[in-house]
C-alpha positions as CSV (number, residue, x, y, z in Angstrom):
1,M,-19.1,-20.9,63.1
2,N,-15.5,-21.1,62.7
3,L,-13.1,-20.2,60.1
4,F,-12.8,-23.6,59.0
5,D,-16.8,-24.3,58.5
6,V,-16.7,-20.8,56.2
7,G,-14.1,-22.2,54.1
8,E,-16.2,-25.4,54.1
9,Y,-19.5,-23.9,53.2
10,Y,-18.4,-21.7,50.3
11,A,-16.2,-24.9,48.7
12,S,-19.6,-26.9,49.0
13,R,-21.3,-23.9,47.4
14,T,-18.7,-23.7,44.7
15,N,-19.0,-27.0,43.9
16,Q,-23.0,-27.1,43.8
17,T,-22.4,-24.1,41.1
18,Y,-19.6,-26.2,39.2
19,I,-21.9,-29.3,39.0
20,Q,-24.8,-26.9,38.0
21,L,-22.8,-25.5,35.0
22,R,-21.6,-29.2,34.0
23,N,-24.9,-30.2,34.0
24,M,-26.4,-27.4,31.9
25,S,-27.5,-28.3,28.6
26,P,-25.3,-27.1,25.8
27,L,-26.5,-24.3,23.3
28,R,-29.6,-25.5,21.0
29,P,-28.5,-26.4,17.1
30,E,-30.0,-23.3,16.2
31,E,-28.2,-20.9,18.6
32,Q,-24.9,-22.5,17.7
33,A,-25.6,-22.2,13.8
34,R,-26.5,-18.4,14.7
35,T,-23.4,-18.0,16.8
36,Q,-21.0,-19.7,14.1
37,M,-22.4,-17.8,11.3
38,R,-22.2,-14.6,13.1
39,R,-18.2,-15.6,13.7
40,W,-17.8,-16.3,10.0
41,R,-19.4,-13.2,8.6
42,H,-17.4,-11.2,10.4
43,R,-14.0,-13.4,9.6
44,V,-15.1,-13.0,5.6
45,L,-15.8,-9.4,5.6
46,F,-12.8,-8.1,7.4
47,S,-10.5,-10.4,6.1
48,F,-11.8,-9.4,2.7
49,A,-11.6,-5.5,3.7
50,V,-8.1,-5.9,5.0
51,F,-7.0,-7.4,2.2
52,Y,-8.5,-4.8,-0.1
53,L,-6.4,-2.2,2.0
54,F,-3.8,-3.5,-0.5
55,V,-5.0,-3.8,-4.0
56,Y,-4.6,-0.6,-5.4
57,M,-0.8,-0.9,-5.0
58,G,-0.9,-2.8,-7.9
59,R,-4.0,-0.8,-10.3
60,F,-3.9,2.9,-9.9
61,N,-0.5,3.1,-8.7
62,H,0.1,5.0,-12.2
63,W,-2.0,8.1,-10.9
64,P,0.7,9.6,-8.6
65,A,3.6,8.4,-11.3
66,G,1.7,10.2,-14.0
67,P,3.3,13.1,-14.1
68,V,6.4,12.0,-13.6
69,I,6.2,9.7,-16.6
70,R,4.9,12.3,-18.7
71,E,7.7,14.3,-17.8
72,D,10.4,11.6,-18.3
73,L,9.3,10.0,-21.2
74,G,8.0,13.3,-22.9
75,F,4.3,11.8,-23.2
76,T,1.6,14.0,-23.9
77,H,-1.7,14.3,-22.2
78,V,-3.3,12.0,-25.2
79,D,-0.5,9.4,-24.2
80,I,-1.5,9.6,-20.5
81,G,-5.1,9.2,-21.6
82,I,-4.2,6.1,-23.6
83,I,-2.5,4.2,-20.9
84,N,-5.6,5.2,-18.4
85,A,-7.8,3.9,-21.2
86,C,-6.1,0.6,-21.4
87,L,-5.8,0.1,-17.6
88,L,-9.7,1.1,-17.7
89,W,-10.9,-1.0,-20.3
90,G,-9.0,-4.0,-19.3
91,F,-10.6,-3.8,-16.1
92,A,-13.9,-3.5,-17.6
93,I,-13.6,-6.8,-19.7
94,G,-12.2,-8.4,-16.4
95,D,-15.2,-7.2,-14.7
96,F,-17.8,-8.7,-17.4
97,V,-16.4,-12.2,-17.2
98,H,-14.5,-12.9,-13.7
99,G,-17.8,-12.3,-11.8
100,R,-19.3,-15.1,-13.5
101,L,-16.2,-17.4,-13.9
102,A,-15.9,-16.9,-9.7
103,E,-19.7,-18.3,-9.6
104,S,-18.6,-21.5,-11.1
105,Y,-15.1,-21.8,-9.9
106,G,-14.6,-20.3,-6.5
107,Y,-14.3,-16.9,-4.9
108,R,-11.2,-17.0,-3.1
109,F,-9.7,-19.2,-5.6
110,W,-10.6,-16.8,-8.3
111,I,-9.2,-14.0,-6.4
112,L,-5.7,-15.5,-5.5
113,I,-4.8,-16.6,-8.7
114,G,-6.0,-13.1,-10.3
115,T,-4.0,-11.1,-7.9
116,L,-0.7,-12.9,-8.3
117,V,-1.0,-12.2,-12.1
118,S,-1.8,-8.4,-11.3
119,V,1.5,-8.4,-9.5
120,A,3.4,-10.1,-12.5
121,L,2.1,-7.5,-15.0
122,N,3.0,-4.7,-12.8
123,W,6.5,-5.9,-12.9
124,I,6.2,-6.2,-16.5
125,T,5.0,-2.5,-17.1
126,S,7.8,-1.0,-14.9
127,F,10.3,-2.0,-17.7
128,G,8.6,-0.4,-20.5
129,S,10.0,2.8,-22.5
130,T,7.5,3.6,-25.3
131,L,3.8,4.5,-25.1
132,W,2.7,0.6,-26.2
133,T,5.5,-1.2,-24.0
134,I,3.6,0.7,-20.9
135,A,0.0,0.8,-21.9
136,I,-0.4,-3.2,-23.3
137,P,1.1,-5.0,-20.3
138,W,-0.7,-2.2,-18.0
139,G,-4.5,-3.1,-19.9
140,L,-3.8,-6.7,-19.3
141,N,-3.0,-6.1,-15.8
142,G,-6.5,-4.2,-15.2
143,F,-8.4,-7.4,-16.8
144,A,-6.2,-9.0,-13.8
145,N,-6.6,-6.9,-11.2
146,A,-10.4,-7.0,-11.8
147,V,-10.8,-10.3,-10.3
148,V,-10.7,-8.5,-7.0
149,W,-14.3,-7.0,-7.0
150,S,-17.0,-9.1,-8.3
151,P,-15.8,-12.5,-6.9
152,G,-15.1,-10.6,-3.4
153,I,-18.6,-8.9,-3.7
154,G,-20.2,-12.1,-4.9
155,M,-18.8,-13.5,-1.7
156,L,-20.1,-11.7,0.9
157,A,-23.4,-11.7,-0.7
158,Q,-23.2,-15.6,0.1
159,W,-23.0,-14.2,4.2
160,W,-25.2,-11.3,4.0
161,Q,-29.0,-10.6,3.9
162,R,-30.3,-7.7,2.0
163,G,-31.1,-5.4,5.1
164,Q,-27.6,-5.9,6.1
165,R,-25.8,-4.9,2.8
166,G,-25.9,-1.4,2.6
167,R,-23.8,-1.4,5.7
168,I,-21.7,-4.0,4.7
169,M,-21.0,-2.7,1.3
170,G,-20.0,0.7,3.3
171,I,-17.7,-1.3,5.3
172,V,-16.3,-2.1,1.9
173,G,-16.1,1.3,0.7
174,V,-14.3,2.5,3.5
175,A,-11.6,-0.2,2.6
176,A,-11.6,0.8,-0.7
177,G,-11.2,4.6,0.0
178,S,-8.4,3.5,2.6
179,A,-6.7,1.6,-0.1
180,M,-6.7,4.7,-2.4
181,L,-5.1,6.9,0.5
182,V,-2.7,4.2,1.3
183,M,-1.7,3.8,-2.5
184,W,-1.3,7.5,-2.7
185,L,1.0,7.8,0.1
186,I,3.0,4.5,-0.4
187,T,3.4,5.0,-4.1
188,G,3.7,9.2,-4.0
189,W,7.0,8.4,-1.4
190,T,7.9,5.5,-3.7
191,V,8.2,7.7,-7.0
192,A,9.8,10.5,-4.9
193,E,12.5,8.5,-3.7
194,F,13.0,5.9,-6.1
195,G,11.6,7.1,-9.4
196,W,8.2,6.1,-11.2
197,R,9.6,2.8,-12.0
198,A,9.8,1.6,-8.8
199,A,5.8,2.4,-8.0
200,F,5.5,-0.6,-10.6
201,R,7.6,-3.1,-8.6
202,Y,7.8,-2.8,-4.9
203,P,4.4,-1.6,-3.4
204,P,2.3,-4.2,-5.7
205,L,4.5,-7.3,-3.5
206,L,2.4,-6.1,-0.7
207,M,-0.4,-8.0,-2.4
208,V,1.2,-11.0,-2.2
209,P,1.0,-11.9,1.5
210,A,-2.1,-10.3,1.6
211,V,-4.3,-12.6,-0.8
212,I,-2.8,-15.8,0.5
213,A,-3.9,-14.8,3.8
214,L,-7.2,-14.0,2.6
215,F,-7.5,-17.5,1.1
216,F,-7.0,-19.3,4.0
217,M,-9.0,-16.9,6.0
218,V,-12.5,-17.1,4.1
219,R,-14.6,-19.8,2.5
220,D,-17.0,-19.1,-0.6
221,R,-20.4,-19.3,1.1
222,P,-21.8,-21.0,4.4
223,S,-22.2,-24.3,3.4
224,D,-18.5,-24.8,2.8
225,V,-18.4,-24.8,7.1
226,G,-21.4,-26.7,7.6
227,L,-24.0,-23.6,7.5
228,K,-27.3,-23.1,5.7
229,D,-26.6,-20.6,2.9
230,Q,-28.6,-17.9,2.5
231,E,-31.8,-17.4,0.3
232,Q,-30.6,-16.8,-3.6
233,S,-33.3,-14.5,-4.6
234,G,-33.2,-11.0,-6.0
235,F,-35.7,-8.6,-7.5
236,I,-35.4,-8.8,-10.7
237,E,-39.0,-9.0,-12.4
238,A,-39.6,-12.3,-14.9
239,K,-40.9,-10.9,-18.7
240,S,-42.9,-13.9,-19.3
241,E,-46.9,-12.9,-18.4
242,P,-47.9,-13.8,-15.0
243,A,-49.9,-17.0,-14.7
244,S,-53.7,-16.4,-14.4
245,G,-55.2,-16.1,-11.1
246,T,-51.9,-14.1,-9.7
247,D,-51.3,-10.4,-9.4
248,P,-49.6,-9.0,-12.1
249,Q,-48.2,-6.3,-9.9
250,S,-46.3,-9.1,-7.9
251,E,-42.8,-9.1,-7.2
252,T,-41.5,-12.4,-9.1
253,R,-38.4,-13.6,-7.7
254,L,-34.8,-14.5,-9.7
255,E,-34.9,-18.0,-8.4
256,T,-38.4,-19.1,-10.2
257,I,-37.0,-17.7,-13.3
258,V,-33.6,-19.6,-13.7
259,P,-33.6,-23.1,-13.2
260,D,-30.7,-24.7,-11.0
261,N,-28.7,-25.7,-14.1
262,D,-28.9,-22.8,-15.7
263,G,-26.0,-22.2,-18.4
264,P,-23.0,-19.9,-18.7
265,L,-24.8,-17.1,-20.2
266,T,-28.1,-17.4,-18.5
267,A,-27.1,-14.9,-15.7
268,Y,-26.1,-11.9,-18.6
269,R,-29.5,-12.4,-20.4
270,V,-31.9,-12.2,-16.8
271,L,-29.8,-9.4,-15.9
272,F,-30.0,-7.3,-19.1
273,S,-33.7,-8.0,-19.6
274,D,-34.2,-5.7,-16.7
275,W,-34.3,-1.8,-17.2
276,R,-33.6,-1.0,-14.0
277,F,-30.3,-3.1,-14.0
278,V,-29.3,-1.6,-17.5
279,A,-30.1,1.9,-16.0
280,T,-28.0,1.4,-13.0
281,S,-25.3,0.4,-15.2
282,H,-25.6,3.6,-17.1
283,V,-25.3,5.7,-13.7
284,K,-22.5,3.8,-12.5
285,G,-20.6,4.5,-15.8
286,L,-21.6,8.3,-15.5
287,E,-20.3,8.1,-11.9
288,N,-17.0,6.5,-13.1
289,V,-16.6,9.5,-15.7
290,V,-16.0,11.6,-12.7
291,R,-14.5,9.1,-10.1
292,Y,-11.7,8.1,-12.0
293,G,-11.8,11.7,-14.1
294,L,-10.9,13.5,-10.9
295,T,-7.8,10.9,-10.2
296,T,-6.8,10.8,-13.6
297,W,-6.6,14.6,-13.9
298,A,-6.7,16.2,-10.8
299,P,-2.9,15.7,-10.2
300,L,-2.2,16.8,-13.6
301,Y,-4.0,19.9,-13.3
302,Y,-2.4,21.1,-10.2
303,F,1.1,19.9,-11.2
304,E,0.9,22.2,-14.3
305,E,-1.7,24.9,-13.6
306,A,-0.5,25.8,-10.2
307,G,3.3,24.7,-11.0
308,L,3.7,22.6,-7.7
309,S,6.2,20.1,-6.9
310,I,5.2,16.2,-7.7
311,Q,5.2,16.4,-3.6
312,T,2.9,19.1,-3.1
313,T,0.8,17.8,-5.8
314,A,0.2,14.5,-3.8
315,L,-0.5,16.5,-0.7
316,V,-3.5,18.4,-2.1
317,T,-5.1,15.8,-4.2
318,I,-4.9,13.5,-1.3
319,A,-8.5,15.2,-0.3
320,L,-9.5,12.7,-3.2
321,P,-8.7,9.2,-1.3
322,V,-9.9,11.0,2.2
323,G,-13.4,11.8,0.6
324,Y,-13.6,8.5,-1.0
325,L,-12.5,6.7,2.4
326,T,-15.0,8.5,5.0
327,A,-18.5,8.6,3.3
328,P,-19.4,4.7,2.8
329,L,-20.2,3.7,6.3
330,A,-22.7,7.0,6.6
331,S,-24.3,6.0,3.4
332,G,-24.6,2.3,4.3
333,W,-26.4,3.4,7.7
334,I,-28.7,5.7,6.1
335,S,-29.6,3.8,3.2
336,D,-30.1,0.5,5.7
337,I,-31.7,2.1,8.8
338,A,-33.1,5.5,7.5
339,L,-34.4,5.1,4.2
340,G,-35.5,1.5,4.9
341,G,-33.3,-0.4,2.3
342,R,-34.0,2.4,-0.3
343,R,-30.7,2.9,-2.4
344,S,-31.6,5.4,-5.2
345,P,-32.5,8.3,-3.1
346,M,-29.0,8.1,-1.8
347,I,-27.8,7.8,-5.3
348,A,-29.2,10.8,-6.1
349,I,-28.1,12.8,-3.2
350,S,-24.3,11.7,-4.4
351,A,-24.6,13.1,-7.7
352,V,-26.4,16.7,-7.0
353,V,-23.5,17.6,-4.2
354,S,-20.6,16.1,-6.1
355,A,-22.2,18.3,-9.3
356,A,-21.6,21.6,-7.0
357,A,-18.0,20.6,-5.9
358,L,-17.5,20.1,-9.6
359,V,-18.9,23.5,-10.3
360,G,-16.7,24.8,-7.8
361,L,-13.2,23.7,-8.8
362,A,-14.3,24.8,-12.2
363,L,-14.6,28.3,-10.9
364,V,-11.6,28.6,-8.5
365,P,-8.2,28.9,-9.6
366,A,-5.8,26.0,-9.5
367,T,-3.3,28.6,-7.2
368,N,-6.1,28.5,-4.5
369,L,-4.6,25.1,-2.9
370,Y,-7.0,25.1,0.2
371,A,-10.3,25.8,-1.5
372,G,-9.4,23.0,-4.1
373,A,-8.4,20.3,-1.7
374,G,-11.5,21.2,0.1
375,L,-13.6,20.9,-3.3
376,L,-11.9,18.0,-4.0
377,F,-12.8,16.2,-0.9
378,V,-16.2,17.3,-0.9
379,G,-16.8,16.1,-4.1
380,A,-14.9,12.4,-3.4
381,F,-17.4,12.2,-0.3
382,A,-20.5,12.6,-2.1
383,M,-19.0,10.5,-5.1
384,S,-19.4,7.7,-2.2
385,L,-22.5,8.4,-0.8
386,S,-23.6,6.5,-4.0
387,M,-25.6,3.0,-3.3
388,S,-25.1,1.8,-7.1
389,S,-23.3,-1.3,-6.4
390,T,-25.4,-2.4,-3.6
391,L,-28.4,-1.5,-5.7
392,V,-27.7,-4.3,-8.2
393,V,-26.7,-6.9,-5.5
394,D,-30.2,-6.3,-4.2
395,L,-31.5,-6.8,-7.8
396,A,-29.6,-9.8,-8.5
397,G,-29.5,-11.9,-5.1
398,P,-26.8,-13.6,-3.9
399,R,-26.9,-16.3,-6.5
400,Y,-26.0,-13.9,-9.6
401,A,-24.5,-11.2,-7.2
402,A,-20.8,-11.5,-8.5
403,T,-22.3,-11.7,-12.0
404,A,-24.1,-8.4,-11.6
405,S,-21.4,-6.6,-9.8
406,G,-18.9,-7.5,-12.5
407,V,-20.9,-6.2,-15.0
408,L,-22.2,-2.9,-13.2
409,D,-18.3,-2.5,-12.5
410,G,-17.3,-3.1,-16.2
411,H,-19.8,-0.9,-17.6
412,G,-18.3,1.8,-15.2
413,Y,-15.0,1.0,-16.4
414,V,-16.2,1.4,-20.3
415,Y,-17.0,5.0,-19.5
416,A,-13.9,5.5,-17.2
417,G,-11.9,4.4,-20.0
418,A,-14.1,6.6,-22.5
419,Q,-13.2,9.7,-20.4
420,A,-9.4,9.4,-20.3
421,I,-9.6,9.7,-24.2
422,I,-12.0,12.1,-24.2
423,F,-10.9,14.6,-21.5
424,A,-7.3,13.8,-23.3
425,L,-8.3,15.2,-26.7
426,V,-10.3,18.2,-24.9
427,L,-7.2,19.5,-23.3
428,D,-4.7,18.7,-26.2
429,T,-6.0,18.5,-29.6
430,V,-8.8,21.4,-28.8
431,G,-6.9,23.0,-26.4
432,A,-10.0,23.4,-24.2
433,P,-9.4,25.1,-20.7
434,W,-9.4,22.5,-17.8
435,Q,-12.5,24.4,-16.4
436,T,-14.0,22.7,-19.2
437,V,-13.1,19.3,-18.0
438,F,-14.9,19.9,-14.8
439,L,-17.7,21.3,-15.7
440,A,-18.5,18.1,-18.3
441,M,-18.0,16.1,-15.2
442,A,-20.5,18.1,-13.3
443,A,-23.2,17.8,-16.4
444,A,-22.5,13.7,-16.2
445,R,-23.4,13.9,-12.0
446,I,-26.7,15.6,-12.8
447,L,-27.4,13.1,-15.8
448,S,-26.7,10.3,-13.2
449,A,-29.1,11.7,-10.5
450,I,-32.0,12.1,-13.1
451,I,-31.7,8.8,-14.3
452,A,-31.4,6.9,-10.3
453,W,-34.5,8.8,-9.5
454,R,-36.4,7.2,-12.3
455,V,-35.4,3.5,-10.9
456,R,-36.6,4.3,-7.4
457,L,-35.7,0.9,-5.6
C-alpha cells in the first residue's frame, strides 16, 4: 500500500465516522432538560453569590466607620447603639415583607429595585451631622437593603432540592462572609483615606453594576426558561385532625395545606402555626445577638480598651469576616452528607463552640491582640456553622421559602437591634465592664443550643 492509498484509507474512515456522528440521534428530551437545568442552576447560584459580594458595601459599612463617627461627632455608646438599632430594625421590617412581595411580583425585579434605593439612601446618610439625620435614613436603608436576602433565598429554593440546599446555602454563606471581608477592607481603607462620609458614598456604588448584571443573568424559576419547576412542598405539619384511616404520625406537606389561590397572609399563618418554625426564629434571634453584637462592639472594644488606631483596629477585627467566610461550606457538606440533611445538630455545635470563644474574649485582656484575633476568628467561624436559614427553607419548601427566610431573618434583626441598645446602656448607663457584654453573648449561645436540640430536624 503506497502513501496515496494510506491517505485514501484514513480519509474514508474519517468520513464514515463523520457520517455516523451526524446520523446519531440527539439527546433524549429528559437528558436535554437535565443538562439545561444543571447549567441554569449554577448560573443562578453563582450569579447571586457574586452579586452578594457587594451587598455589604451599603449595609454594614458603618461598622468600620463607627469609631471615627463617634470621635468626629462626639457620639456616646448609646448614640452608636441607636444608629445600629435603626439599621437592624429597619432590616427586620423589610425582611418580614420583602419575601412575600417577591413571591408575588418577582424575585430578581424586587432585588433590583431595593438595591438601587439602598444606594441612594447611603448617599443621603452621608450628609448627616446629628444623631437623627444619620439614624433615620440609615434605618430606611436597612428596610431597602433587606430586599436582597429573602428574595434571593426564595429564588435559589426554586432551583435546588432539599438534599442539596445545605451545600447551596454554604456557598451563599461563603459569599456573605466574603462580602463582609471585602466591605471591611474597602470601607476601612476608604475611612482612613477620605473620612467616614466617603464610606457611605463611594463603596455602595459598586452595588449598581452588580445588581444590573444579576437581573439579566438569572431567572426566578425553571419554568421561566421552559424547564419543570421543583416540587413546592415543605415539612410543616397541618394543624387539622388527620382524616380517618390515616396515620396521625404521617407528615403533611405544605402544598396540601394551602390552596393555589392563597391570600397574602396565608403563608404567615401557616408558618407561625408550626412550633418548630417559631423556635428556630428565636434561635436565629439569639444568634444575631452575637453575630451583630461582635461586629458592632468588637471594633469599639479594641479601639478604646487597647488604644489602637483605626487601621490596627480594622486589622484585628478582620478576623470576624474571615471566620464568617470559612465555615459555611464545611457546615453545608456536613449537614447534607454526614448528617443526612439534619440541621439541628449543626446549630447546637455552632452555639457551644462560639460560647466557649466568647468566654475566652471575656477573660483575655484587650491588649493581647493575637489571642483576641484568634478568639474572634473561632467565634465567627462557629457562628457560621449554624444551619438555621437552611432549616426554615426545609420546613416551608420552595413555595414559601422567601417568606420563611424573610420572617426568620427579620426575627433575627429584631434581636440584633435590641442588643445594640441593651449593650449600649450596659456600657454607658450602668458602667459595666466590657467583659459583661461578652459573657451575656455566651449565655445567649448556650440558650440557642438548648432550643435547637429540641427542634431535632
